[in-house]
C-alpha positions as CSV (number, residue, x, y, z in Angstrom):
1,M,-27.5,49.9,-29.9
2,N,-25.4,47.3,-31.7
3,L,-21.9,47.1,-33.0
4,A,-21.9,48.0,-36.7
5,N,-20.4,45.8,-39.4
6,A,-19.1,46.4,-42.9
7,S,-22.5,45.9,-44.4
8,D,-23.8,49.0,-42.5
9,R,-21.3,51.3,-44.3
10,A,-23.9,53.0,-46.6
11,V,-26.4,53.7,-43.8
12,I,-23.6,55.0,-41.5
13,L,-22.0,57.2,-44.1
14,E,-25.3,58.9,-44.9
15,I,-25.8,59.8,-41.2
16,F,-22.2,61.1,-41.1
17,L,-22.8,63.3,-44.2
18,Q,-26.1,64.7,-42.7
19,S,-24.4,65.5,-39.5
20,Y,-21.1,66.8,-40.9
21,K,-22.6,69.4,-43.3
22,D,-23.4,71.8,-40.5
23,N,-20.4,71.1,-38.2
24,P,-18.1,74.2,-37.9
25,H,-15.1,72.1,-37.1
26,V,-15.5,69.7,-40.1
27,R,-16.4,72.6,-42.4
28,Y,-13.3,74.4,-41.4
29,L,-11.2,71.3,-42.3
30,I,-12.7,70.8,-45.7
31,G,-13.3,74.4,-46.8
32,D,-16.1,75.6,-49.2
33,Q,-15.2,73.7,-52.4
34,F,-16.0,70.2,-53.4
35,V,-17.9,69.9,-50.2
36,T,-19.8,66.7,-50.9
37,S,-16.9,64.7,-52.2
38,R,-14.6,65.9,-49.4
39,L,-17.2,65.0,-46.8
40,K,-17.5,61.5,-48.3
41,T,-13.7,61.1,-48.2
42,L,-13.6,62.1,-44.6
43,A,-16.6,60.0,-43.6
44,N,-15.0,56.9,-45.2
45,F,-11.8,57.5,-43.4
46,V,-13.6,57.8,-40.0
47,F,-15.6,54.6,-40.8
48,D,-12.5,52.6,-41.6
49,I,-10.5,53.7,-38.6
50,A,-13.4,53.2,-36.2
51,M,-14.3,49.7,-37.6
52,K,-10.7,48.5,-36.9
53,R,-11.3,49.6,-33.3
54,K,-14.7,47.9,-33.1
55,G,-16.0,51.4,-32.2
56,I,-19.0,52.0,-34.4
57,Y,-22.4,51.5,-32.8
58,L,-25.7,51.8,-34.7
59,S,-29.0,52.5,-33.0
60,E,-31.7,49.8,-33.0
61,D,-33.7,51.7,-35.6
62,K,-30.5,52.3,-37.7
63,Q,-31.1,56.1,-37.6
64,G,-28.3,57.0,-35.2
65,V,-24.6,56.4,-34.9
66,V,-22.0,56.6,-32.2
67,V,-18.3,56.2,-32.9
68,M,-16.5,55.6,-29.6
69,F,-13.5,53.6,-28.4
70,P,-11.0,53.8,-25.5
71,C,-8.8,56.9,-25.5
72,A,-5.8,54.6,-25.6
73,S,-6.9,53.6,-29.1
74,I,-6.9,57.1,-30.6
75,Q,-3.3,56.9,-31.8
76,L,-3.0,55.8,-35.4
77,N,-0.5,53.1,-36.5
78,S,1.9,53.7,-39.4
79,K,-0.5,52.3,-42.0
80,E,-3.4,54.4,-40.7
81,K,-1.2,57.5,-40.8
82,I,-0.5,56.9,-44.5
83,K,-4.3,56.6,-45.0
84,Q,-4.8,59.8,-43.0
85,Y,-2.2,61.6,-45.1
86,L,-4.0,60.5,-48.3
87,M,-7.4,61.6,-46.8
88,V,-6.0,65.0,-45.9
89,I,-4.7,65.6,-49.4
90,R,-8.1,64.7,-50.9
91,A,-10.5,66.2,-48.3
92,F,-8.9,69.1,-46.4
93,N,-8.5,72.7,-47.4
94,L,-4.7,72.6,-48.1
95,Y,-4.4,76.4,-47.8
96,R,-5.2,76.0,-44.1
97,L,-3.2,72.9,-43.6
98,F,-0.5,74.4,-41.3
99,K,-3.2,76.1,-39.2
100,I,-5.2,72.9,-39.1
101,I,-2.2,70.9,-37.9
102,N,-1.7,73.4,-35.1
103,I,-5.3,73.5,-34.1
104,E,-5.7,69.7,-34.0
105,A,-2.5,69.4,-31.9
106,A,-3.9,72.0,-29.5
107,I,-7.2,70.1,-29.2
108,K,-5.3,66.9,-28.3
109,L,-3.4,68.7,-25.6
110,E,-6.6,70.1,-24.0
111,R,-8.3,66.7,-23.9
112,K,-8.3,65.4,-20.4
113,A,-8.8,61.6,-20.4
114,N,-7.7,58.4,-18.9
115,P,-6.6,55.6,-21.3
116,N,-9.7,53.5,-20.6
117,D,-12.2,56.3,-20.9
118,L,-14.4,56.0,-24.0
119,Y,-13.8,58.8,-26.5
120,V,-16.9,59.8,-28.4
121,W,-15.5,60.7,-31.8
122,F,-18.9,61.0,-33.4
123,Y,-22.5,61.1,-32.2
124,G,-25.4,61.9,-34.6
125,V,-28.7,60.9,-35.9
126,S,-30.3,61.0,-39.4
127,E,-32.9,63.6,-40.2
128,Q,-35.6,60.9,-39.7
129,G,-34.0,59.9,-36.4
130,A,-34.1,63.6,-35.2
131,K,-37.9,63.4,-35.5
132,Q,-38.0,60.4,-33.2
133,D,-36.4,59.5,-29.8
134,T,-33.4,57.9,-31.5
135,A,-30.9,60.4,-30.0
136,R,-32.2,59.9,-26.4
137,K,-32.1,56.1,-26.7
138,L,-28.7,56.2,-28.3
139,M,-27.4,58.4,-25.5
140,K,-28.9,56.1,-22.9
141,A,-27.2,53.1,-24.5
142,M,-23.8,55.0,-24.3
143,F,-24.3,55.6,-20.6
144,E,-25.2,51.9,-20.0
145,L,-22.0,50.9,-21.8
146,S,-20.0,53.4,-19.7
147,L,-21.4,52.0,-16.5
148,T,-20.9,48.4,-17.6
149,Q,-17.2,49.0,-18.4
150,Q,-16.8,51.3,-15.4
151,V,-15.3,54.1,-17.5
152,D,-16.1,57.8,-18.2
153,L,-17.2,59.3,-21.5
154,I,-15.1,62.0,-23.2
155,A,-16.6,64.2,-25.9
156,E,-15.9,67.4,-27.9
157,T,-18.2,69.5,-30.0
158,S,-18.0,72.7,-32.0
159,L,-21.7,73.3,-31.9
160,A,-23.1,75.3,-28.9
161,R,-26.5,73.7,-29.3
162,N,-24.9,70.2,-29.1
163,Q,-23.0,71.3,-26.0
164,K,-26.4,72.2,-24.3
165,I,-27.8,68.8,-25.3
166,Y,-24.7,67.0,-23.9
167,E,-25.0,68.9,-20.7
168,R,-28.7,68.1,-20.4
169,F,-27.6,64.4,-20.4
170,G,-25.1,64.8,-17.6
171,F,-21.9,65.9,-19.4
172,V,-19.9,68.6,-17.8
173,T,-18.0,71.1,-19.9
174,Y,-14.5,71.2,-18.3
175,H,-12.9,73.5,-20.9
176,Q,-13.8,75.7,-23.8
177,R,-11.3,76.9,-26.5
178,A,-11.9,79.4,-29.3
179,F,-10.0,78.7,-32.6
180,D,-11.6,79.8,-35.9
181,F,-14.5,77.7,-34.4
182,P,-15.3,76.9,-30.8
183,V,-14.5,73.6,-29.2
184,F,-16.3,72.5,-26.0
185,F,-14.5,69.7,-24.1
186,M,-16.8,67.5,-22.0
187,R,-16.8,64.6,-19.7
188,R,-19.6,62.4,-18.3
189,T,-18.6,60.3,-15.3
190,R,-20.0,56.8,-15.0
191,E,-21.7,57.8,-11.7
192,S,-23.7,60.6,-13.3
193,P,-27.4,60.3,-12.2
194,E,-29.9,58.5,-14.3
195,T,-32.3,61.5,-13.9
196,T,-30.2,63.2,-16.6
197,L,-31.8,60.8,-19.1
198,I,-35.2,62.3,-18.7
């Protein structure tokens, strides 16, 4: 995998959109109206925040994306908080806003991570990539980066099928929480055996 650059925006946004549309957590945030435009607004926000942290990686075949950066970089600065506020107004279901704020705060509290651990904010492949071995190669590249940097990987998902995939690749679910959607909290240590890549 390679670090993405600004010229990769269109390719990456398309993968975001394909992955977000069936994600219970994301769908809860945006609601059932204006889905496409709201997804695009959210995807652009994620892209911009992750690019500033040099945290977007594109698979060799450009069919898969990982957004990850050190947990210490999750906190938004004041300018980013303003952008987040504008994104929320444009993309979120405002009738659920108070509940969304409480849920997101609870998720942050449940996250067990060290500052240098790599937080996997997004991991997904295109519909074409799903027919190939893009996902496996991308996951392997993530593990190699984790080992090189001597840090663990932290991830969350609201899809039970994704939890099973993560666990197949050596992640351990250390906590599960039910909101209006489930959240599985996972960690993969840098020492996890290579056999989990098979």
